[in-house]
Backbone as JSON, one array per atom type, in Angstrom:
{
  "sequence": "MTGLEIALGAVGQEASRIRTHAEDYDAALAPLRTRGDGVSSFGDDGLFGIFTSVYAECRAVSMAALTGLSTLMADTGDGLHTVVRNTRDGETASIAATDELGRTWQ",
  "N": [[0.84, -1.18, 0.0], [0.49, 2.22, -0.74], [1.09, 5.57, 0.36], [-0.16, 7.12, 3.37], [0.53, 5.34, 6.23], [-0.29, 3.98, 9.34], [0.82, 2.51, 12.25], [-1.32, 1.49, 14.27], [-1.47, 0.17, 16.77], [1.11, 0.53, 17.84], [1.26, 3.32, 17.91], [-0.8, 3.87, 19.71], [0.24, 2.64, 22.02], [2.55, 4.21, 22.47], [1.32, 6.67, 22.84], [0.03, 6.27, 25.28], [2.27, 5.89, 26.89], [3.55, 8.39, 26.7], [1.6, 10.0, 27.87], [1.58, 8.93, 30.47], [4.19, 9.56, 31.21], [3.99, 12.33, 31.24], [2.22, 12.67, 33.39], [3.8, 11.65, 35.47], [5.9, 13.5, 35.38], [4.52, 15.85, 36.03], [3.76, 15.18, 38.64], [6.25, 15.15, 39.83], [6.75, 17.84, 39.92], [5.08, 18.74, 41.89], [6.11, 18.96, 44.65], [7.68, 21.25, 44.33], [5.78, 23.16, 43.76], [4.43, 23.34, 46.19], [6.15, 24.7, 47.79], [5.76, 27.38, 47.57], [6.52, 30.82, 46.95], [9.19, 30.74, 47.49], [10.65, 32.65, 48.82], [9.31, 33.81, 50.92], [9.86, 32.93, 53.47], [12.15, 34.22, 54.2], [11.91, 36.5, 55.71], [12.42, 39.19, 55.12], [13.84, 42.36, 55.72], [14.0, 44.43, 54.03], [16.57, 44.8, 53.19], [17.48, 42.74, 51.49], [15.52, 42.83, 49.63], [15.39, 43.44, 46.85], [16.77, 41.32, 45.72], [15.28, 39.1, 46.57], [12.83, 39.6, 45.33], [13.48, 39.42, 42.62], [14.34, 36.77, 42.54], [11.95, 35.45, 43.22], [10.38, 36.12, 41.03], [11.81, 34.89, 38.93], [11.56, 32.24, 39.72], [8.79, 31.9, 39.52], [8.41, 32.21, 36.75], [9.93, 30.04, 35.85], [8.5, 27.88, 36.97], [6.1, 28.18, 35.61], [6.96, 27.6, 33.02], [7.83, 24.92, 33.31], [5.45, 23.69, 34.12], [3.94, 24.2, 31.87], [5.33, 22.61, 30.03], [4.76, 20.07, 31.04], [2.0, 20.01, 30.62], [1.96, 20.2, 27.83], [3.16, 17.75, 27.14], [1.19, 15.98, 28.09], [-0.96, 16.76, 26.47], [0.07, 16.01, 23.99], [0.17, 13.19, 24.23], [-2.59, 12.73, 24.52], [-3.42, 13.72, 22.06], [-2.24, 11.88, 20.29], [-3.71, 9.62, 20.98], [-6.14, 10.47, 19.96], [-5.52, 10.52, 17.24], [-5.27, 7.77, 16.73], [-7.91, 6.92, 17.28], [-9.37, 8.46, 15.37], [-8.25, 7.52, 12.99], [-8.99, 4.82, 13.03], [-11.78, 5.15, 12.98], [-12.02, 6.41, 10.5], [-11.08, 4.39, 8.78], [-13.04, 2.45, 9.23], [-15.32, 3.8, 8.28], [-14.56, 4.11, 5.62], [-14.43, 1.45, 4.73], [-17.12, 0.74, 5.07], [-18.32, 2.49, 3.24], [-17.17, 1.6, 0.87], [-18.18, -1.0, 0.76], [-20.9, -0.37, 0.48], [-20.84, 0.94, -1.96], [-20.17, -1.16, -3.64], [-22.53, -2.65, -3.5], [-24.35, -0.99, -4.75], [-23.63, -1.1, -7.4], [-24.33, -3.57, -8.3]],
  "CA": [[0.0, 0.0, 0.0], [1.23, 3.48, -0.75], [0.42, 6.63, 1.09], [0.02, 7.2, 4.81], [0.23, 4.13, 6.99], [-0.08, 4.19, 10.77], [0.76, 1.31, 13.08], [-2.2, 1.99, 15.32], [-1.11, -0.41, 18.07], [2.33, 1.19, 18.32], [0.92, 4.72, 18.23], [-1.59, 3.84, 20.94], [1.15, 2.35, 23.13], [3.38, 5.39, 22.73], [0.44, 7.71, 23.39], [-0.14, 5.97, 26.71], [3.56, 6.13, 27.55], [3.78, 9.84, 26.79], [0.64, 10.51, 28.86], [2.07, 8.51, 31.78], [5.38, 10.36, 31.47], [3.51, 13.67, 31.6], [1.68, 12.61, 34.75], [4.95, 11.5, 36.37], [6.6, 14.79, 35.37], [3.71, 16.78, 36.8], [3.86, 14.78, 40.05], [7.57, 15.58, 40.31], [6.69, 19.29, 40.14], [4.22, 19.04, 43.04], [6.84, 19.51, 45.79], [8.11, 22.62, 44.02], [4.6, 24.04, 43.87], [4.05, 23.52, 47.59], [7.12, 25.6, 48.45], [5.34, 28.78, 47.45], [7.4, 31.66, 46.13], [10.58, 30.46, 47.82], [11.32, 33.75, 49.53], [8.5, 34.31, 52.03], [10.45, 32.55, 54.76], [13.36, 35.01, 54.48], [11.63, 37.55, 56.69], [13.25, 40.31, 54.65], [13.6, 43.68, 56.3], [14.25, 45.43, 53.01], [17.96, 44.74, 52.75], [17.6, 41.84, 50.35], [14.25, 42.9, 48.9], [15.59, 43.41, 45.4], [17.17, 39.96, 45.35], [14.17, 38.16, 46.77], [11.79, 39.84, 44.33], [13.97, 38.87, 41.36], [14.31, 35.31, 42.68], [10.55, 35.02, 43.18], [9.92, 36.24, 39.65], [12.47, 33.82, 38.16], [10.95, 30.97, 40.12], [7.44, 31.87, 38.96], [8.54, 31.97, 35.31], [10.4, 28.66, 35.7], [7.38, 26.98, 37.28], [5.15, 28.29, 34.5], [7.53, 26.87, 31.89], [7.81, 23.49, 33.61], [4.05, 23.27, 34.09], [3.56, 24.21, 30.45], [5.92, 21.43, 29.41], [3.97, 18.94, 31.5], [0.72, 20.1, 29.91], [2.22, 19.89, 26.43], [3.35, 16.31, 27.03], [-0.13, 15.34, 28.25], [-1.74, 17.05, 25.26], [0.63, 15.19, 22.91], [-0.35, 11.84, 24.43], [-4.02, 12.75, 24.2], [-3.54, 13.91, 20.61], [-1.93, 10.62, 19.64], [-4.89, 8.77, 21.16], [-7.14, 10.96, 19.02], [-5.1, 10.05, 15.92], [-5.64, 6.36, 16.65], [-9.37, 6.83, 17.19], [-9.83, 9.0, 14.09], [-7.81, 6.62, 11.92], [-9.88, 3.65, 13.06], [-13.11, 5.59, 12.52], [-11.92, 6.64, 9.06], [-11.0, 3.09, 8.11], [-14.37, 1.83, 9.32], [-16.21, 4.52, 7.36], [-14.12, 3.81, 4.26], [-14.86, 0.08, 4.43], [-18.58, 0.76, 4.93], [-18.65, 3.18, 1.99], [-16.77, 0.71, -0.22], [-19.18, -2.06, 0.72], [-22.13, 0.21, -0.05], [-20.59, 1.2, -3.37], [-20.26, -2.46, -4.31], [-23.94, -3.05, -3.57], [-25.09, -0.14, -5.69], [-23.24, -1.46, -8.78], [-24.82, -4.9, -8.66]],
  "C": [[0.88, 1.24, 0.0], [0.44, 4.52, 0.02], [0.73, 6.57, 2.58], [-0.39, 5.9, 5.48], [0.58, 4.4, 8.45], [-0.2, 2.85, 11.48], [-0.02, 1.7, 14.33], [-1.85, 1.43, 16.7], [0.1, 0.28, 18.67], [2.05, 2.64, 18.71], [0.13, 4.78, 19.53], [-0.72, 3.57, 22.16], [1.99, 3.58, 23.49], [2.56, 6.54, 23.29], [0.25, 7.51, 24.88], [1.15, 6.24, 27.48], [3.84, 7.62, 27.73], [2.87, 10.44, 27.85], [1.1, 10.16, 30.27], [3.31, 9.32, 32.17], [4.99, 11.78, 31.89], [2.96, 13.71, 33.02], [2.79, 12.47, 35.78], [5.72, 12.82, 36.5], [5.85, 15.81, 36.21], [3.76, 16.46, 38.29], [5.2, 15.2, 40.65], [7.6, 17.08, 40.59], [5.9, 19.66, 41.4], [4.98, 19.57, 44.25], [7.33, 20.94, 45.56], [6.96, 23.61, 44.14], [4.26, 24.34, 45.32], [5.0, 24.45, 48.34], [6.71, 27.07, 48.4], [6.33, 29.57, 46.61], [8.88, 31.46, 46.44], [11.3, 31.54, 48.59], [10.53, 34.26, 50.75], [9.12, 34.02, 53.39], [11.69, 33.37, 55.11], [13.14, 36.05, 55.56], [12.42, 38.82, 56.38], [12.84, 41.62, 55.3], [13.88, 44.79, 55.3], [15.65, 45.36, 52.44], [18.13, 43.88, 51.5], [16.34, 41.84, 49.48], [14.41, 42.79, 47.4], [15.95, 42.0, 44.94], [16.02, 38.97, 45.48], [13.07, 38.37, 45.73], [12.21, 39.28, 42.97], [13.92, 37.34, 41.4], [12.87, 34.79, 42.57], [10.0, 35.08, 41.76], [10.53, 35.15, 38.77], [11.84, 32.47, 38.46], [9.55, 30.83, 39.52], [7.48, 31.57, 37.45], [8.99, 30.53, 35.05], [9.28, 27.66, 35.94], [6.34, 27.01, 36.17], [5.66, 27.51, 33.29], [7.48, 25.36, 32.12], [6.39, 22.93, 33.6], [3.54, 23.22, 32.65], [4.11, 23.0, 29.71], [5.14, 20.17, 29.79], [2.63, 18.88, 30.75], [0.88, 19.72, 28.44], [2.44, 18.39, 26.22], [2.02, 15.57, 27.14], [-0.98, 15.55, 27.01], [-1.24, 16.23, 24.07], [0.14, 13.75, 23.02], [-1.82, 11.75, 24.07], [-4.25, 12.88, 22.7], [-3.24, 12.63, 19.84], [-3.07, 9.61, 19.81], [-6.0, 9.18, 20.19], [-6.81, 10.51, 17.6], [-5.52, 8.6, 15.72], [-7.15, 6.22, 16.46], [-9.88, 7.32, 15.83], [-9.44, 8.11, 12.92], [-8.69, 5.39, 11.87], [-11.28, 4.01, 12.55], [-13.11, 5.81, 11.01], [-11.85, 5.35, 8.26], [-12.35, 2.39, 8.11], [-15.34, 2.48, 8.34], [-15.85, 4.21, 5.91], [-14.56, 2.41, 3.83], [-16.37, 0.04, 4.22], [-18.99, 1.41, 3.61], [-18.29, 2.31, 0.79], [-17.76, -0.44, -0.37], [-20.48, -1.57, 0.11], [-21.99, 0.49, -1.54], [-20.71, -0.09, -4.18], [-21.69, -2.93, -4.46], [-24.72, -2.23, -4.59], [-24.75, -0.47, -7.14], [-23.79, -2.8, -9.21], [-26.2, -4.85, -9.23]]
}
């Protein structure tokens, strides 16, 4: 056969693996989320205020990036599951249409 071919079983397996990896990655981020901004415990009296504010901002941006990566991995796994489902649905519809076409020519 020429054209696009998809090994649906392999794609489905990898989709599940990517989704599981995303969940594991997100779980690894949980302890970092519970720490808060990372500077509240300093009890700053103003002396290190500039440093703590920069650190808190860097940490917030880093957490947003890491969380975004986790979400992107999960979305990729979900998207691959959608590819498998849509391909199977398309093949089923194509077979049904071909069968119907054969009946109309008889």
